[in-house]
MIKE-39632 format. One record per residue (C-alpha): residue in three letters; x, y, z; residue number from 1. Coordinates in pm, 1 decimal. Layout:
N
<rec><code>ALA</code><u>X</u><v>Y</v><w>Z</w><pos>NUM</pos></rec>
...
***
This chain:
171
<rec><code>UNK</code><u>9254.7</u><v>12869.9</v><w>8311.8</w><pos>1</pos></rec>
<rec><code>UNK</code><u>9540.9</u><v>12813.0</v><w>8583.4</w><pos>2</pos></rec>
<rec><code>UNK</code><u>9719.5</u><v>12449.4</v><w>8469.8</w><pos>3</pos></rec>
<rec><code>UNK</code><u>10021.7</u><v>12493.2</v><w>8712.8</w><pos>4</pos></rec>
<rec><code>UNK</code><u>9693.4</u><v>12377.6</v><w>9046.5</w><pos>5</pos></rec>
<rec><code>UNK</code><u>9435.1</u><v>12110.8</v><w>9030.4</w><pos>6</pos></rec>
<rec><code>UNK</code><u>9109.4</u><v>12245.7</v><w>9088.2</w><pos>7</pos></rec>
<rec><code>UNK</code><u>9021.4</u><v>11900.9</v><w>9340.1</w><pos>8</pos></rec>
<rec><code>UNK</code><u>9276.4</u><v>11799.6</v><w>9683.3</w><pos>9</pos></rec>
<rec><code>UNK</code><u>9409.7</u><v>11461.3</v><w>9524.5</w><pos>10</pos></rec>
<rec><code>UNK</code><u>9496.1</u><v>11210.2</v><w>9812.0</w><pos>11</pos></rec>
<rec><code>UNK</code><u>9195.9</u><v>11350.5</v><w>9992.5</w><pos>12</pos></rec>
<rec><code>UNK</code><u>8938.8</u><v>11281.2</v><w>9770.4</w><pos>13</pos></rec>
<rec><code>UNK</code><u>8716.3</u><v>10946.6</v><w>9759.4</w><pos>14</pos></rec>
<rec><code>UNK</code><u>8576.2</u><v>10847.2</v><w>9462.1</w><pos>15</pos></rec>
<rec><code>UNK</code><u>8185.2</u><v>10787.3</v><w>9488.2</w><pos>16</pos></rec>
<rec><code>UNK</code><u>8243.3</u><v>10603.9</v><w>9814.3</w><pos>17</pos></rec>
<rec><code>UNK</code><u>8551.7</u><v>10448.7</v><w>9758.9</w><pos>18</pos></rec>
<rec><code>UNK</code><u>8799.7</u><v>10641.6</v><w>9981.5</w><pos>19</pos></rec>
<rec><code>UNK</code><u>9078.4</u><v>10308.3</v><w>9973.1</w><pos>20</pos></rec>
<rec><code>UNK</code><u>9409.7</u><v>10393.1</v><w>9898.3</w><pos>21</pos></rec>
<rec><code>UNK</code><u>9590.1</u><v>10093.7</v><w>9624.5</w><pos>22</pos></rec>
<rec><code>UNK</code><u>9899.4</u><v>9961.8</v><w>9708.2</w><pos>23</pos></rec>
<rec><code>UNK</code><u>10082.3</u><v>9868.7</v><w>10074.1</w><pos>24</pos></rec>
<rec><code>UNK</code><u>10038.7</u><v>10130.1</v><w>10364.7</w><pos>25</pos></rec>
<rec><code>UNK</code><u>10360.5</u><v>10297.1</v><w>10448.6</w><pos>26</pos></rec>
<rec><code>UNK</code><u>10371.2</u><v>10377.0</v><w>10832.6</w><pos>27</pos></rec>
<rec><code>UNK</code><u>10532.3</u><v>10511.1</v><w>11100.8</w><pos>28</pos></rec>
<rec><code>UNK</code><u>10599.3</u><v>10462.5</v><w>11431.1</w><pos>29</pos></rec>
<rec><code>UNK</code><u>10276.6</u><v>10650.3</v><w>11509.5</w><pos>30</pos></rec>
<rec><code>UNK</code><u>10098.6</u><v>10379.2</v><w>11329.3</w><pos>31</pos></rec>
<rec><code>UNK</code><u>10016.4</u><v>10756.5</v><w>11077.8</w><pos>32</pos></rec>
<rec><code>UNK</code><u>9944.9</u><v>10645.7</v><w>10733.0</w><pos>33</pos></rec>
<rec><code>UNK</code><u>10226.1</u><v>10817.9</v><w>10518.1</w><pos>34</pos></rec>
<rec><code>UNK</code><u>10178.9</u><v>10914.8</v><w>10155.9</w><pos>35</pos></rec>
<rec><code>UNK</code><u>10297.9</u><v>11227.2</v><w>9885.7</w><pos>36</pos></rec>
<rec><code>UNK</code><u>10060.1</u><v>11477.8</v><w>9829.1</w><pos>37</pos></rec>
<rec><code>UNK</code><u>10059.3</u><v>11464.2</v><w>9365.0</w><pos>38</pos></rec>
<rec><code>UNK</code><u>10260.3</u><v>11689.5</v><w>9168.4</w><pos>39</pos></rec>
<rec><code>UNK</code><u>10123.7</u><v>11875.3</v><w>8870.5</w><pos>40</pos></rec>
<rec><code>UNK</code><u>10364.2</u><v>11947.5</v><w>8585.4</w><pos>41</pos></rec>
<rec><code>UNK</code><u>10162.8</u><v>12104.6</v><w>8206.1</w><pos>42</pos></rec>
<rec><code>UNK</code><u>10222.8</u><v>11820.0</v><w>7984.1</w><pos>43</pos></rec>
<rec><code>UNK</code><u>10465.5</u><v>11988.3</v><w>7755.5</w><pos>44</pos></rec>
<rec><code>UNK</code><u>10690.1</u><v>12067.1</v><w>8031.2</w><pos>45</pos></rec>
<rec><code>UNK</code><u>11062.6</u><v>12061.1</v><w>7911.5</w><pos>46</pos></rec>
<rec><code>UNK</code><u>11273.4</u><v>11683.4</v><w>8026.8</w><pos>47</pos></rec>
<rec><code>UNK</code><u>11429.5</u><v>11919.6</v><w>8298.3</w><pos>48</pos></rec>
<rec><code>UNK</code><u>11073.1</u><v>12004.2</v><w>8452.0</w><pos>49</pos></rec>
<rec><code>UNK</code><u>10904.2</u><v>11662.8</v><w>8410.5</w><pos>50</pos></rec>
<rec><code>UNK</code><u>10832.0</u><v>11427.2</v><w>8620.1</w><pos>51</pos></rec>
<rec><code>UNK</code><u>11020.3</u><v>11093.6</v><w>8561.2</w><pos>52</pos></rec>
<rec><code>UNK</code><u>10709.2</u><v>10872.8</v><w>8670.7</w><pos>53</pos></rec>
<rec><code>UNK</code><u>10539.7</u><v>10904.5</v><w>8357.6</w><pos>54</pos></rec>
<rec><code>UNK</code><u>10661.2</u><v>10892.4</v><w>8008.5</w><pos>55</pos></rec>
<rec><code>UNK</code><u>10390.5</u><v>11015.0</v><w>7845.1</w><pos>56</pos></rec>
<rec><code>UNK</code><u>10393.1</u><v>10683.7</v><w>7577.9</w><pos>57</pos></rec>
<rec><code>UNK</code><u>10001.7</u><v>10626.4</v><w>7686.5</w><pos>58</pos></rec>
<rec><code>UNK</code><u>9917.5</u><v>11025.5</v><w>7551.3</w><pos>59</pos></rec>
<rec><code>UNK</code><u>9834.3</u><v>10894.4</v><w>7211.7</w><pos>60</pos></rec>
<rec><code>UNK</code><u>9654.4</u><v>10618.6</v><w>7320.8</w><pos>61</pos></rec>
<rec><code>UNK</code><u>9393.9</u><v>10776.0</v><w>7499.0</w><pos>62</pos></rec>
<rec><code>UNK</code><u>9073.1</u><v>10802.9</v><w>7318.1</w><pos>63</pos></rec>
<rec><code>UNK</code><u>8935.6</u><v>11143.1</v><w>7215.0</w><pos>64</pos></rec>
<rec><code>UNK</code><u>8556.1</u><v>10984.8</v><w>7290.6</w><pos>65</pos></rec>
<rec><code>UNK</code><u>8622.6</u><v>11064.8</v><w>7666.8</w><pos>66</pos></rec>
<rec><code>UNK</code><u>8394.6</u><v>11307.1</v><w>7846.8</w><pos>67</pos></rec>
<rec><code>UNK</code><u>8605.0</u><v>11452.7</v><w>8059.0</w><pos>68</pos></rec>
<rec><code>UNK</code><u>8447.3</u><v>11457.4</v><w>8393.4</w><pos>69</pos></rec>
<rec><code>UNK</code><u>8478.0</u><v>11135.3</v><w>8319.3</w><pos>70</pos></rec>
<rec><code>UNK</code><u>8817.4</u><v>11121.1</v><w>8218.9</w><pos>71</pos></rec>
<rec><code>UNK</code><u>8825.0</u><v>11363.7</v><w>8540.8</w><pos>72</pos></rec>
<rec><code>UNK</code><u>8690.5</u><v>11127.0</v><w>8765.2</w><pos>73</pos></rec>
<rec><code>UNK</code><u>8944.7</u><v>10807.2</v><w>8643.6</w><pos>74</pos></rec>
<rec><code>UNK</code><u>9180.2</u><v>11011.9</v><w>8662.8</w><pos>75</pos></rec>
<rec><code>UNK</code><u>9171.5</u><v>11162.1</v><w>9023.1</w><pos>76</pos></rec>
<rec><code>UNK</code><u>9070.8</u><v>10757.4</v><w>9137.6</w><pos>77</pos></rec>
<rec><code>UNK</code><u>9397.5</u><v>10624.1</v><w>8934.7</w><pos>78</pos></rec>
<rec><code>UNK</code><u>9626.9</u><v>10975.5</v><w>9074.1</w><pos>79</pos></rec>
<rec><code>UNK</code><u>9524.2</u><v>10805.9</v><w>9422.2</w><pos>80</pos></rec>
<rec><code>UNK</code><u>9616.0</u><v>10501.8</v><w>9308.8</w><pos>81</pos></rec>
<rec><code>UNK</code><u>9956.7</u><v>10571.4</v><w>9253.8</w><pos>82</pos></rec>
<rec><code>UNK</code><u>10005.9</u><v>10757.7</v><w>9538.5</w><pos>83</pos></rec>
<rec><code>UNK</code><u>9956.7</u><v>10416.7</v><w>9724.9</w><pos>84</pos></rec>
<rec><code>UNK</code><u>10148.6</u><v>10242.5</v><w>9536.4</w><pos>85</pos></rec>
<rec><code>UNK</code><u>10442.6</u><v>10526.4</v><w>9547.0</w><pos>86</pos></rec>
<rec><code>UNK</code><u>10407.0</u><v>10483.9</v><w>9932.0</w><pos>87</pos></rec>
<rec><code>UNK</code><u>10447.0</u><v>10142.3</v><w>9932.5</w><pos>88</pos></rec>
<rec><code>UNK</code><u>10745.3</u><v>10184.3</v><w>9830.7</w><pos>89</pos></rec>
<rec><code>UNK</code><u>10850.3</u><v>10324.3</v><w>10129.5</w><pos>90</pos></rec>
<rec><code>UNK</code><u>10633.9</u><v>10080.4</v><w>10319.0</w><pos>91</pos></rec>
<rec><code>UNK</code><u>10905.5</u><v>9789.3</v><w>10170.2</w><pos>92</pos></rec>
<rec><code>UNK</code><u>11229.8</u><v>9994.3</v><w>10227.2</w><pos>93</pos></rec>
<rec><code>UNK</code><u>11140.9</u><v>10002.1</v><w>10592.9</w><pos>94</pos></rec>
<rec><code>UNK</code><u>11002.4</u><v>9615.4</v><w>10556.6</w><pos>95</pos></rec>
<rec><code>UNK</code><u>11387.1</u><v>9518.1</v><w>10397.1</w><pos>96</pos></rec>
<rec><code>UNK</code><u>11541.3</u><v>9753.7</v><w>10726.2</w><pos>97</pos></rec>
<rec><code>UNK</code><u>11346.7</u><v>9512.3</v><w>10956.9</w><pos>98</pos></rec>
<rec><code>UNK</code><u>11390.1</u><v>9233.6</v><w>10789.0</w><pos>99</pos></rec>
<rec><code>UNK</code><u>11828.2</u><v>9276.9</v><w>10821.7</w><pos>100</pos></rec>
<rec><code>UNK</code><u>11762.5</u><v>9416.4</v><w>11186.9</w><pos>101</pos></rec>
<rec><code>UNK</code><u>11635.7</u><v>9091.3</v><w>11259.6</w><pos>102</pos></rec>
<rec><code>UNK</code><u>11899.6</u><v>8897.2</v><w>11133.0</w><pos>103</pos></rec>
<rec><code>UNK</code><u>11679.3</u><v>8789.7</v><w>10804.2</w><pos>104</pos></rec>
<rec><code>UNK</code><u>11879.6</u><v>8542.6</v><w>10537.1</w><pos>105</pos></rec>
<rec><code>UNK</code><u>12005.5</u><v>8734.3</v><w>10279.8</w><pos>106</pos></rec>
<rec><code>UNK</code><u>11647.2</u><v>8587.2</v><w>9984.9</w><pos>107</pos></rec>
<rec><code>UNK</code><u>11383.9</u><v>8735.4</v><w>10234.0</w><pos>108</pos></rec>
<rec><code>UNK</code><u>11595.0</u><v>9094.0</v><w>10227.0</w><pos>109</pos></rec>
<rec><code>UNK</code><u>11639.7</u><v>8949.9</v><w>9871.3</w><pos>110</pos></rec>
<rec><code>UNK</code><u>11271.3</u><v>8931.5</v><w>9806.8</w><pos>111</pos></rec>
<rec><code>UNK</code><u>11143.2</u><v>9192.8</v><w>10015.1</w><pos>112</pos></rec>
<rec><code>UNK</code><u>11325.4</u><v>9473.1</v><w>9762.3</w><pos>113</pos></rec>
<rec><code>UNK</code><u>11175.8</u><v>9254.9</v><w>9419.4</w><pos>114</pos></rec>
<rec><code>UNK</code><u>10864.8</u><v>9364.5</v><w>9566.7</w><pos>115</pos></rec>
<rec><code>UNK</code><u>10979.1</u><v>9724.7</v><w>9598.5</w><pos>116</pos></rec>
<rec><code>UNK</code><u>11104.8</u><v>9748.3</v><w>9267.3</w><pos>117</pos></rec>
<rec><code>UNK</code><u>10761.7</u><v>9652.3</v><w>9144.0</w><pos>118</pos></rec>
<rec><code>UNK</code><u>10603.5</u><v>9854.1</v><w>9373.4</w><pos>119</pos></rec>
<rec><code>UNK</code><u>10812.0</u><v>10128.5</v><w>9179.9</w><pos>120</pos></rec>
<rec><code>UNK</code><u>10677.7</u><v>10005.2</v><w>8767.1</w><pos>121</pos></rec>
<rec><code>UNK</code><u>10250.2</u><v>9982.4</v><w>8975.6</w><pos>122</pos></rec>
<rec><code>UNK</code><u>10347.8</u><v>10351.9</v><w>9088.9</w><pos>123</pos></rec>
<rec><code>UNK</code><u>10488.2</u><v>10526.7</v><w>8738.4</w><pos>124</pos></rec>
<rec><code>UNK</code><u>10170.2</u><v>10316.7</v><w>8529.1</w><pos>125</pos></rec>
<rec><code>UNK</code><u>9943.5</u><v>10456.3</v><w>8707.4</w><pos>126</pos></rec>
<rec><code>UNK</code><u>10113.0</u><v>10797.2</v><w>8736.3</w><pos>127</pos></rec>
<rec><code>UNK</code><u>10115.6</u><v>10784.0</v><w>8359.8</w><pos>128</pos></rec>
<rec><code>UNK</code><u>9754.7</u><v>10659.9</v><w>8375.1</w><pos>129</pos></rec>
<rec><code>UNK</code><u>9661.6</u><v>10959.8</v><w>8540.3</w><pos>130</pos></rec>
<rec><code>UNK</code><u>9862.4</u><v>11157.4</v><w>8329.9</w><pos>131</pos></rec>
<rec><code>UNK</code><u>9666.0</u><v>11102.5</v><w>8058.7</w><pos>132</pos></rec>
<rec><code>UNK</code><u>9316.3</u><v>11135.0</v><w>8185.6</w><pos>133</pos></rec>
<rec><code>UNK</code><u>9362.6</u><v>11449.3</v><w>8364.1</w><pos>134</pos></rec>
<rec><code>UNK</code><u>9591.4</u><v>11608.5</v><w>8054.8</w><pos>135</pos></rec>
<rec><code>UNK</code><u>9855.2</u><v>11691.1</v><w>8249.9</w><pos>136</pos></rec>
<rec><code>UNK</code><u>10199.8</u><v>11513.1</v><w>8400.6</w><pos>137</pos></rec>
<rec><code>UNK</code><u>10099.3</u><v>11404.3</v><w>8771.2</w><pos>138</pos></rec>
<rec><code>UNK</code><u>10411.3</u><v>11276.9</v><w>8984.6</w><pos>139</pos></rec>
<rec><code>UNK</code><u>10444.8</u><v>11172.5</v><w>9343.5</w><pos>140</pos></rec>
<rec><code>UNK</code><u>10556.4</u><v>11503.1</v><w>9566.8</w><pos>141</pos></rec>
<rec><code>UNK</code><u>10838.7</u><v>11429.8</v><w>9833.7</w><pos>142</pos></rec>
<rec><code>UNK</code><u>10705.4</u><v>11189.9</v><w>10087.7</w><pos>143</pos></rec>
<rec><code>UNK</code><u>10648.5</u><v>11341.9</v><w>10435.3</w><pos>144</pos></rec>
<rec><code>UNK</code><u>10936.1</u><v>11354.4</v><w>10699.4</w><pos>145</pos></rec>
<rec><code>UNK</code><u>10806.7</u><v>11007.9</v><w>10908.7</w><pos>146</pos></rec>
<rec><code>UNK</code><u>10998.4</u><v>10796.7</v><w>11231.6</w><pos>147</pos></rec>
<rec><code>UNK</code><u>11050.8</u><v>10398.4</v><w>11174.8</w><pos>148</pos></rec>
<rec><code>UNK</code><u>11201.8</u><v>10222.2</v><w>11450.5</w><pos>149</pos></rec>
<rec><code>UNK</code><u>11320.6</u><v>9830.1</v><w>11390.8</w><pos>150</pos></rec>
<rec><code>UNK</code><u>11367.1</u><v>9657.5</v><w>11692.4</w><pos>151</pos></rec>
<rec><code>UNK</code><u>11374.9</u><v>9282.2</v><w>11760.5</w><pos>152</pos></rec>
<rec><code>UNK</code><u>11024.2</u><v>9177.7</v><w>11797.0</w><pos>153</pos></rec>
<rec><code>UNK</code><u>10928.0</u><v>8918.5</v><w>11587.8</w><pos>154</pos></rec>
<rec><code>UNK</code><u>10574.5</u><v>8862.7</v><w>11587.5</w><pos>155</pos></rec>
<rec><code>UNK</code><u>10515.8</u><v>9215.9</v><w>11618.2</w><pos>156</pos></rec>
<rec><code>UNK</code><u>10672.5</u><v>9269.8</v><w>11254.0</w><pos>157</pos></rec>
<rec><code>UNK</code><u>10495.7</u><v>8939.5</v><w>11144.7</w><pos>158</pos></rec>
<rec><code>UNK</code><u>10171.1</u><v>9121.7</v><w>11289.2</w><pos>159</pos></rec>
<rec><code>UNK</code><u>10212.4</u><v>9454.3</v><w>11105.8</w><pos>160</pos></rec>
<rec><code>UNK</code><u>10376.2</u><v>9285.7</v><w>10801.8</w><pos>161</pos></rec>
<rec><code>UNK</code><u>10009.8</u><v>9081.7</v><w>10811.1</w><pos>162</pos></rec>
<rec><code>UNK</code><u>9769.5</u><v>9370.4</v><w>10881.6</w><pos>163</pos></rec>
<rec><code>UNK</code><u>9969.4</u><v>9588.6</v><w>10572.3</w><pos>164</pos></rec>
<rec><code>UNK</code><u>10024.1</u><v>9336.1</v><w>10302.6</w><pos>165</pos></rec>
<rec><code>UNK</code><u>9743.6</u><v>9158.6</v><w>10392.4</w><pos>166</pos></rec>
<rec><code>UNK</code><u>9422.2</u><v>9384.3</v><w>10476.3</w><pos>167</pos></rec>
<rec><code>UNK</code><u>9537.1</u><v>9679.4</v><w>10473.3</w><pos>168</pos></rec>
<rec><code>UNK</code><u>9622.8</u><v>9656.9</v><w>10070.3</w><pos>169</pos></rec>
<rec><code>UNK</code><u>9335.7</u><v>9425.0</v><w>10046.3</w><pos>170</pos></rec>
<rec><code>UNK</code><u>9016.1</u><v>9574.9</v><w>10170.4</w><pos>171</pos></rec>
***
């Protein structure tokens, strides 16, 4: 079978009744949630074509007793989690710009950027687990183009942060 295209649409697949995206969502100015599509790279591909979002380190740790159906199910779930974590990077980047636009202290900007770096680690780990479970290297495609405006409305910014970070990411 063709290994270059998965037999499913990652990012649009729900696992059971759970259709949540893990990670802090990234919204554009229209309020649309933005995530990248996944990108499949066959294991053993040259370093030039491999994704930098997974390292292959966990490949030897997967039990060979895992059933393929369970692995695919879990692999899809971890891919969706990884795409959510990937979108979280953009969310924290946009929040950092919003902080700077509003003259926030450097300590707040620094903490926001540190949180974005944590999201990179979360995304890489999640893509790695998905890659192992699916038997192919999975990474993000390009994040779709989006537009975000930054204004001086601190109340609006506070509500958006609470919505994204406390409600959308938790539930």
